[in-house]
BABA-896257 format. One record per atom (N, C-alpha, C): residue in one letter; y, z, x. Coordinates in steps of 0.001 Angstrom, whole numbers, plus 524288, in hexadecimal, padded with zeros to 5 digits. Layout:
N
aYZX/...
% end
This chain:
258
m776AC7E7F38D0AE/m7757E7ED698CFD0/m776F07F0BF8D486/g7771B7EE848D8F5/g778547F1738DDB0/g7735D7F3178E08C/c7734C7F7E48E291/c76EDD7FA0E8E580/c76DAD7F6E78EA70/d7718F7F42F8EC55/d770D37F13C8F122/d773997F3DC8F5AA/g775307F8C68F4D5/g777DA7FBA08F8F4/g77DBB7FB288F8BF/g77FBB7F7958F569/g785587F6D18F544/g787F77F9338F082/t785037F9D48EC3B/t787407FBF48E75C/t783B28001D8E529/i785FF803868E1F5/i78300807A98DF56/i783A0806D68D975/p77F5B805B08D6B5/p77FC2804BB8D10E/p78112809B58CE16/r7841B809048C9DB/r7857A80D6A8C686/r7818180DFA8C222/r781B28125D8BF7C/r77DDF813688BB5F/r77E9480FAF8B6CB/d7837F80E7F8B568/d7846A80B0C8B0EC/d782CF805708B20A/e782168042A8B70C/e780237FEF98B872/e77A377FEAE8B821/l777938031E8B8AF/l771E18033C8B880/l76FC7804A28B319/v772A6807EE8B03C/v770DF809C48AB18/v774CD8080F8A6F2/r772E5805BE8A2C3/r7763D8043889E69/r7775A8090089AF7/v77C4380A6089ACC/v77DE480EE6897BB/v7807580CFA892AE/k77F1980F8588E51/k7815D80E0988946/k7872880F738893A/k78A7180BA288817/k7901680C8488817/k791B080FAD88355/k7953E8134688432/k7974D8167287FEF/k79B3A8134587CBD/p79B3C8140A877A1/p79F1F8113487473/p7A49F812F2875CE/e7A82E80F4287575/e7AD9581074876C8/e7AFE78143E872C8/a7B23181861874CD/a7B48E81C5587166/a7B9D781A6686F6E/k7BAB481B0586A58/k7BFA18194F86809/k7C3ED81D3E8693C/d7C86D81B3A86A1B/d7CCF881E9086AEC/d7CF0A8201F8658B/k7CDFB82503863F8/k7CF6B826BC85EB6/k7D555826BB85DE9/d7D82C82838861F2/d7DDDF8285686177/d7E014822DC86090/a7DDF281F088637A/a7DFBB819A9862DA/a7DE428178385D7F/e7D98F818FF85B9F/e7D7DF8172E85675/e7DB5B8196685227/l7DCCA81E6D8529F/l7E040820D784ECD/l7E5A981E5C84EE8/a7E7AB81D808539B/a7ECD981B1C85420/a7ECE1815A4851CC/f7E885812D88524E/f7E81F80D8C8502B/f7E87D80DA784A36/k7E5EB81177847AD/k7E616811DE841F6/k7EB94812F083FFD/w7EE8C815F9842FC/w7F3B78179684135/w7F7F4813A28427C/k7F6D580FFC845EF/k7FAD480C3684786/k7F9A5806A0845DB/c7F4F6805A9843C3/c7F3668004C84275/c7F1DD7FFE283CBB/c7F2A97FB4683A98/c7F1567FA1F83525/c7EB607FA0683484/a7E9787FC2F83032/a7E3D87FC7982F49/a7E16F7F72E82E05/i7E4A77F33C82CE1/i7E29A7EE0582B93/i7E2D57EA6383044/t7E76D7E9EA83298/t7E8277E61B836D5/t7E7487E86E83C36/q7E6E57ED9983CA9/q7E65B7F04B841B3/q7EB0C7EF5F84545/e7EF677EDCA84308/e7F42F7ED0A84610/e7F7DA7F1B08453D/t7FBE37F1F584886/t7FF8A7F65584835/t802137F68F842D0/l802687FB3C840A4/l804B57FBEF83B75/l80A6B7FA4583B6B/q80BCA7F7598375A/q811247F58D8369A/q813297F7B083167/e817F17F99D83174/e81A4E7FB9282C9E/e81B7B7F713828DE/p81AFC7F7EF823BA/p819657FCC582126/p813897FDD9821B3/i8123C802D882256/i80CD58049682304/i80B018071581DE8/v80638805D281C52/v8040B807EF8177B/v7FECC80A84818AA/m7FD0F80DB6814F7/m7F7E48102781558/m7F4E580F0B81059/c7EFB880F3E810AC/c7EC6E80EA980C15/c7EAC08141380A2F/h7E79D8144280620/h7E5CF8193A803FA/h7E28481C4C807DA/l7E00E8198780B9C/l7DC9E81C1E80F60/l7DF7681DDD81448/g7E48181CB0814BA/g7E79181E8F8191F/g7E7D581AEA81DC2/k7E654815FB81D18/k7E6B9812308215B/k7EC2980FBC82159/l7EDE280E1F82602/l7F33080C13826A4/l7F316806228272D/y7F70580394824D4/y7F75D7FDDC824E4/y7FD0B7FC2E82582/s7FDB97F7BC827ED/s802C87F50E827AB/s802FF7F24782264/k807127F32C81F6F/k807427F13D81A0E/k806DA7EB50819C2/m809787E88881D40/m8094C7E2CE81D1F/m803D17E0CE81E3C/c8011B7E34A821EC/c7FBB77E1BB82324/c7F81F7E2BF81E80/l7F9087E70E81BC4/l7F5D57E84B81739/l7F6BF7E463812D2/i7FB9D7E2CD811FA/i7FCCA7DEF080DE7/i7FA127D9C880F1D/e7FA327D821813FD/e7F7917D34D81584/e7F1B17D3B3814AB/a7EF787D842815CE/a7E9D97D90081504/a7E86E7D90980F41/l7EBD47DB2D80BEB/l7EAC97DB378064E/l7EB1C7D5BE80403/l7EE8D7D27980625/l7EEE27CD0F80451/l7EA0A7CA00805DB/d7E8007CB1A80A79/d7E3307C8A380C4F/d7DF057CCDD80CBE/r7DC037CDA580888/r7D8547D2028083F/r7D43E7D1DB80C91/s7D3347CD4B80EB9/s7CF4D7CCE1812E9/s7D11B7CFA1817E0/a7D64A7D0458187D/a7D8617D2DD81D2A/a7D8427D8C481CA6/l7D6C77DACA81814/l7D6AC7E06D8172D/l7D15D7E28C818CD/p7D1157E62581C9E/p7CC027E83A81E58/p7C9667EB8681A1E/e7C44B7EC7D81ACF/e7C14C7EF63816F4/e7C35D7F4EF81646/t7C5427F74081A7B/t7C7337FCA381A37/t7CC3D7FD2281713/c7CEA97F8AB815C4/c7D3A97F8C0812DF/c7D3267F63780D84/r7CE587F55080BAA/r7CDA27F2AF806A6/r7CF0D7F61D801FC/h7D00E7FB23802E4/h7D1C67FE8A7FE90/h7D7717FD687FD15/i7DA397FA5A8003A/i7DFA07F8DE7FF0A/i7DF827F3E07FBCC/k7E0F97F43E7F6E3/k7E1097EFC57F358/k7E66A7ED3D7F2FD/s7EA847F06A7F36D/s7EFDE7EE767F313/s7F3667F2487F5F1/l7F8807F12F7F5D3/l7FC467F4A57F86A/l7FCCE7F9E57F59B/k7FAA37FA577F0E1/k7FAAE7FF5E7EE2F/k7F7078034B7F0CE/d7F361801517F403/d7EF9F804B57F6AB/d7F183806787FC03/v7F664805517FD58/v7F8A88072280249/v7FDE4809BD8012E/k7FFB080CCC804FA/k8049580FB680460/k807F080EF880931/n80CFA80DBD80864/n810A380D5380CC2/n81184812AC80F2F/l81148812F08145E/l811D2817E481719/l81775818DF818B9/n8192281DAC817F0/n81E5081F6C81990/n81D9F8227181EB0/l81DF081FAD82319/l81CCE821E582836/l821BA823D482AE7/t82106827AB82E62/t82555829C883176/t824E5827C283707/k828CC824E7838D9/k8288F8228083E09/k829448268F8425A/n8269F82584846B9/n826E9828E784B45/n82B808273184EB0/p82F7A82A7984F80/p833FB828DD852B5/p832A4827F48586E/e82E4282A2A85A49/e82CBD8298585FC3/e8297B8249E860B3/y827EA8220B85C84/y824A381D5F85D24/y827FC818AC85E95/k8263F815CD8627E/k828E98110A86433/k824FF80C938641E/n82620808B38610B/n8229F8043286081/n8238E8006386504/e822238022B869A3/e822EB7FF0186E56/e81DAE7FDD3870E2/r81D747F98087392/r818AA7F7EC8763A/r818D87F97287BFB/k814497FADA87E0A/k813D37FC1588392/k813C37F714886CC/k813927F7B288BD2/k813757F32388F50/k80E717F00A88E8A/e80A187F2D788D4E/e805227F01588C8F/e8050B7ECFB88779/g808AD7EE1B883DD/g808F17EB3487EF4/g807237EE4987A3F/s804C87F2F087B16/s802F87F610876B3/s807587F994874C3/l806D17FB5586FE4/l80AC97FEB086D8C/l80A718043A86FB3/d80ECE806C586FFC/d80EFD80C29871C6/d80D1880FB586D56/s808838122A86E25/s8060E8154786A0C/s8068781B1F86B1C/r80A3B81CA786E47/r80ADD8223886F7E/r80D198253A86AE9/a80FAE822A78674C/a811E382536862B0/a8106D8222685DD6/s80FE8824FD85983/s80E988228385493/s81395820D0851CA/p8137A81C7E84EE7/p8184A81AB684C43/p819FC81E30847BD/y8166F82193845BF/y817CC824D78413F/y8162482A7C84239/i818DE82E1983FB2/i817D1833A684057/i817DC8365D83B0B/c8163283B5683B11/c8167983E9D8365A/c81C138407E835AE/p81E6C83FCD8311D/p823E1841708305E/p824928475C8302C/v8204A84A4B82F8F/v820A484FFC82F1B/v81FDC852A98345E/l81B8B8514783721/l81A33853E583C0B/l81B428508D840D9/g81C6584B8784024/g81D81848228448F/g818BB8465084785/l81402846F684557/l80F3884537847F2/l80EDB83F45847BF/e80CED83CEC84C00/e80C798373E84C3B/e807CD8355084915/m80892830F384667/m8046E82E9A8433D/m8014F82AC9846A5/s7FE3282D1284A28/s7FB4E829F184DF3/s7F56982A6284D5F/g7F38E82DC1849D8/g7EDF982E9484934/g7EC2A833CD84B49/k7EF498365984E69/k7EDDB83B8385074/k7EE5783FAB84C36/f7F1B883ED38487D/f7F2848427C84432/f7F15C83FB383F0F/r7EF58842A883B54/r7EE1A8407983635/r7F31E83FEB83306/f7F3AA83B5A83089/f7F84583A4982D53/f7F696838FD827C6/v7FA1283A1A82413/v7F916838F481E91/v7FDCE8361A81C59/a7FCF38338B817EE/a80124830E081516/a8008C8321A80F4F/l804D2831FF80C7E/l804CA8332C806E1/l8050A82E17803CE/w8015082D598003F/w8012C8288D7FD1D/w805BA8284D7F946/s807D882CBF7F7D0/s80C1882CD97F406/s8113282AB47F637/c8124882BAE7FB4E/c81740829F27FD9A/c8169C826C88029E/g812168270E80537/g811348240B809FB/g812FF826B980EF8/c814E782B9080EA6/c816B482E5A81352/c8120483000816A2/v812D18300581BD6/v80EA88313681F8C/v81040835E2822DC/f80CB48399782390/f80D9483E0A8270C/f808458402F828B7/s80848843DF82C5B/s8036F845E582E88/s800B28497582AA2/e7FB89849C382B29/e7F87984D36827C2/e7F9CE852F0828CC/r7FB3B8542882D9D/r7FCBA8597E82EF0/r8019885B1D82BDE/a805558578982B5F/a80A17858BF82864/a808CF859A4822AA/l80513856AE8208D/l803898575081B14/l8010C85CA381A25/k7FDFF85E7E81DFC/k7FB5A8638381D61/k7FF018681781E67/e8025D8679182257/e805D386BE6823B2/e80A1686CB781F97/v80C3C8686781D96/v81044868C781987/v80DB28674C8145D/s80B1A86B17811F6/s8082A86A0480D2B/s80BE88699880890/t80C77864FE8069C/t80FE6863F08022C/t80DFF85F167FF59/k80FA785E6A7FA91/k80E28859EC7F76C/k81284855E27F717/t81637856387FAB1/t81A528523D7FB21/t81A3684FF980096/c81B8B84B0980109/c81B5F848538060C/c81F4184AD0809E4/h81D9284B4B80ED7/h820EF84DA3812D6/h8258A84A238143D/k82517845298130E/k8292984179814B6/k82CD083FEF81047/c82AB283E9280BBF/c82DF283CB480767/c82E1E8407E802CD/t82B45844D88033A/t82B20849017FF39/t8291B8471A7F9E8/k82602842FA7F9EB/k823A78410E7F511/k81E93844097F412/p81D91845C97EF3D/p818BF848BD7EE37/p813E0845567EEC6/f80F8E847D37F049/f80A9B845077F0DD/f80620848A27EF65/e801908463E7EE7F/e7FCCE8491F7ED49/e7F906848D87F1E4/e7F4EC84BE27F194/e7F11C84C067F5DE/e7EE72846C07F68B/n7ED89844007F239/n7EAED83EEC7F282/n7EE7283AA47F4BB/d7F38D83BC37F556/d7F723837F77F7A7/d7F6F0837FC7FD9D/v7F46F83BDD7FFF7/v7F43A83C59805A8/v7F014838A0807CC/v7F1AD8352480B53/v7EE2A8315980DC7/v7EDF58327E813A5/i7E94483360815AD/i7E8938345781B48/i7E86982F1881E13/l7EBE382E5F821CE/l7EC3C829648249C/l7E82E82925828FB/n7E549824C382927/n7E154823CC82D2F/n7DDAE8287D82DDA/g7DB8A82A488297C/g7D81382ECD82996/g7D29082D7782B49/n7CF488317B82BCC/n7C9CF830C182D48/n7C68C82F6C82873/e7C15D82F6F82916/e7BDEA82DD4824CF/e7BE4D8319682028/e7BEB1836A982137/e7BF3F83A6E81CF8/e7C466839A781A0D/d7C87D8388381CFF/d7CD948378481A89/d7CD64832A681725/l7CA8982EAB818DF/l7CA21829D5815D5/l7C78A82AC98108B/e7C38A82E1381078/e7C0F282F5480B84/e7C4B783222807D7/l7C7CC835B880A01/l7CBA98387A806D1/l7CFDE834C1804DA/m7D188831108082C/m7D58B82D50806A5/m7D396829A880255/k7CE86828548027D/k7CC4C825017FE64/k7CC5B827D37F926/t7CB3182CE07F941/t7CB5782FF57F46F/t7D0DC8303B7F23E/r7D4A3831387F5A4/r7DA15831897F3DE/r7DC1282C3A7F20D/m7DA23828037F462/m7DBA7822C07F2B5/m7D9F9821D07ED10/e7D51E823517EBBF/e7D33B822A17E665/e7D65B825F77E296/i7D7D782AAC7E430/i7DAED82E1C7E0C8/i7E04382BB37DFB0/r7E2C98299D7E3BA/r7E7F4827357E308/r7E7A48225D7DF95/r7E39F81F2E7E05F/r7E30C81A767DD26/r7E21581BE37D775/h7DED981FCE7D68C/h7DDC9821827D126/h7E2BF823A47CE9D/k7E5CE8267B7D19C/k7EAB9828A67CFA1/k7EE8E8244F7CE45/n7EF00820537D1A6/n7F28081BE97D08C/n7F0D3818F47CBA6/k7EBBB818667CAEC/k7E9BA815B17C64A/k7EB23818AC7C157/k7EA9C81DDE7C189/k7EBF7821107BCFB/k7F1C8820C27BBC5/n7F4FF820D67BFDB/n7FAAC8208A7BF1A/n7FC3A81B517BCA1/k7F9A7817117BE3A/k7FAC6811F17BBF9/k7F95A811CD7B636/e7F4B2813D37B4EA/e7F30B813EB7AF70/e7F6BD817387AC1B/k7F87081BA47AE2C/k7FC0F81F017AB5D/k8014981C447AA6F/k8032C8197D7AE72/k80821816A87ADFD/k807CC8125F7A9DA/i8036D80F8E7A9BB/i802B280B5F7A5DF/i802A680D9E7A05B/k7FFEC8120B79FA3/k7FFB88148579A75/k805238164A798B8/e808308186979C58/e80D7A81A1F79B06/e810E88158A79971/e8105E8111E79C44/e8137180C7A79AEA/e811EE80A6079586/i80CDA80A5679463/i80B098087878F45/i80D0780C0F78AF2/g80CC78113E78BE2/g80EB4814EF787FD/g81484814667870D/a817858136878B3B/a81D2C812CD78AB0/a81E8580DF178789/t81BC9809A478881/t81CDB804CB7859F/t81B648055577FE4/s8170D8081B77EC7/s8156B808C277951/s8194180C3577652/t81B2681064778C7/t81EF7813C777622/t8241B810FE7753B/n825C780DC3778EC/n82A9680AC17783F/n82A19806E9773C3/g8258A8047A77337/g824B5800B776EFF/g824CB80350769AD/e822868081276941/e8228780AE376449/e827FD80CC2762DA/a82B1680E51766D4/a8305C8103E765C0/a833E280BE3763D7/e8332780740765C8/e83669802D676439/e8352F800EE75EC5/g8307A8022B75CC8/g82F0D8008175786/g82C6F7FB2F7579A/p82B377F915752F1/p8286B7F416752AC/p82BBE7EF9D7548C/s8292B7EBC7756D4/s82BEA7E735758E1/s82D357E37075481/n8301B7DF3F755D4/n831A47DB59751F0/n82CEC7D8B274F95/g828E97D7DE752D8/g824307D556750DF/g821807D8A174CC6/e8215E7DE0274DA5/e81EC17E17C749FA/e821C17E1C2744CE/t826F97E1E6744FD/t82A0F7E23074029/t829717DD3D73CF2/s8297F7D8BF73F82/s828EC7D3D373CA9/s823817D36773A4C/y81F917D5B173D11/y81A417D57A73AFA/y819CD7D8E17361D/k81C767DD7E73657/k81C4E7E0E8731BE/k81F2F7DE6E72D29/a823527DB7072E35/a8264F7D8F972A00/a823A57D41F727E3/g81F127D2D4729F8/g81C3A7CE4C7282B/g81D697C96672B2E/k8202A7CA0472F93/k8216E7C57B732CB/k81DD87C54F7377D/r81D437C0CE739A1/r819E27C01173E2C/r81CD47C1B67431A/p81A8A7C53774650/p81D4F7C6F774B04/p81DAC7C29974EFA/t822007C28D751CD/t822D27BE91755DB/t822C97C13A75B23/s820257BEE775EC9/s81FBC7C12176407/s824907BFBD7672E/d825267C26276BA1/d829987C15376F16/d829577BBC777138/a824807BA237728B/a823EA7B4D8774A1/a825757B0CF7708B/g823E37B1BF76B83/g8253D7AE0676770/g82B107ADC876671/s82DB47B25B76675/s833517B26076583/s836407AFA2769E9/s834887B06676EB7/s8371E7ADC47731B/s836617A7E4772C2/c831BE7A63777125/c830CA7A09277089/c8344379E5676C39/a834E07A153767F1/a8382D79F75763A9/a83DD979EF276562/q83FBA7A2BB76859/q845187A27476A57/q845D279DC976DEA/e841E179CD47712C/e842447984D774B3/e842597933B771A2/a83F46792FE76D77/a83F3278E4576A37/a8448278D5F767A1/k8470479192765BB/k84C31791157635A/k8502178F0076746/k84FD97910176C16/k8537278F2B7701B/k852B77895A77128/l84DD7787A477164/l84CC37821C77269/l84ECA77EB476DF1/k84E1B7809C76916/k84FF977D9476499/k855E377D2D764A1/s8588C7817B765BE/s85E3F7815E765D9/s8603C77DC876A25/n85DAD77DCC76EA1/n85F3377A47772E8/n85E6E7749E7715E/a85A197739076E8A/a8590F76E3476CDA/a85D3076C61768FB/l85EC176FD576558/l862CC76E6D76191/l867FF76D5A76441/k869467706C7682D/k86E1876F8C76B12/k86E1276A4076DBF/l86990768E276FFC/l86927763D37728E/l869B375F6076EA9/d8674D7600176A04/d867AA75BF076609/d86D4C75B447643A/n8700575F8A7636A/n8756C75F47761AD/n878E775CBC765C3/s877ED75DFA76AB5/s87B1675B9F76EDB/s87A1C755CB76F2E/d8752D7541576E68/d8740074E7A76E76/d876C374BB8769F6/m876EB74E2176544/m8798674BBB760D3/m87F5874B36761C3/l881C274F2D7642D/l8874574EEF76545/l8887C74A877692B/k88524749FC76D22/k885F7745D9770F2/k8859C7408276E64/s881C873FCD76AD9/s8812973ABB7683E/s885E47397F764C7/m8881473D877621F/m88C9B73CBD75EDA/m8915873B3176223/i891E373DA8766B2/i8965873C7A76A1B/i895EA736EF76C30/v8913D7355376D90/v8907D7300B76FA5/v891AA72BE876B9B/t88FFB72CE47669E/t890F37291F76289/t896A87290376117/
% end
C-alpha cells in the first residue's frame, strides 16, 4: 500500500471504482455490417445477395447454410429458399483497392461499392436502398432527390413496396417485414392467376379440337381405348411379328441344312 515514505498511493488503489462499460465504436460496427456476411461474419464475396429485411450475404455461404439448416442463425430463419433472396446489382468503386497493409489487415479507407447516381460510398455513413424488382443498389438520397418510378440504373419500373432499406434500424426492420408480407402475398396471387389461365387455355383447346377418339367410339357403342392400352397393343404386335420372323428364319435354316 505504501505510506512508508517512499511511495504515494493513488485513489484508484485505495477506493474501488466501478468500471464503465466499454463504448462501442459505431463507425466500425456499421462498416462491419456493410463489408461482412450476416451469417459467417466473413468478408462479403460476390455474388452478393440480400433478404427481404435488407441484410447482406455471400450467396455461396447462404446456400451452404440452407443445405445445413443448423448453420442458419435465428435472425435469418425467415429465409426458406433462394426465392427469399435477391441478387444485387452493385456499382464498384474505382478508388477501392483490395490490398493489405503491413500489419495484415485490409485497407478500409474506401468502400468497395458506391452509389451510381451520386457517387456516395456504401460504407454505412449513408443510407442505401435496393430494389427487389431488379436488384439495383443506390443511396436513399438519390431515390428521394430523383423521384421517379423507374430504376436509376436499369430503368426498370418498380413500386414502393419493392424498395428495401439495406442494414436499416429497428423501425426500418418493421417496415421491411410489412413489405415482405405484401410481396409474398402478391407472388402467391400471381401464381394462382397463372395456374387458372393455363387451365382455361387447355380446356378451350380441348373443346376446339372436338371429341377424342375414345369419346367417338363410346358414342358408336364401342369401348374406348386409352393411350396406355393402345401403346401396349402396338408393342405386342411388334413382339409377335419379331417372333414370326425368327420362326421363319429357323425353318429356312433347317431346310438348307437338310
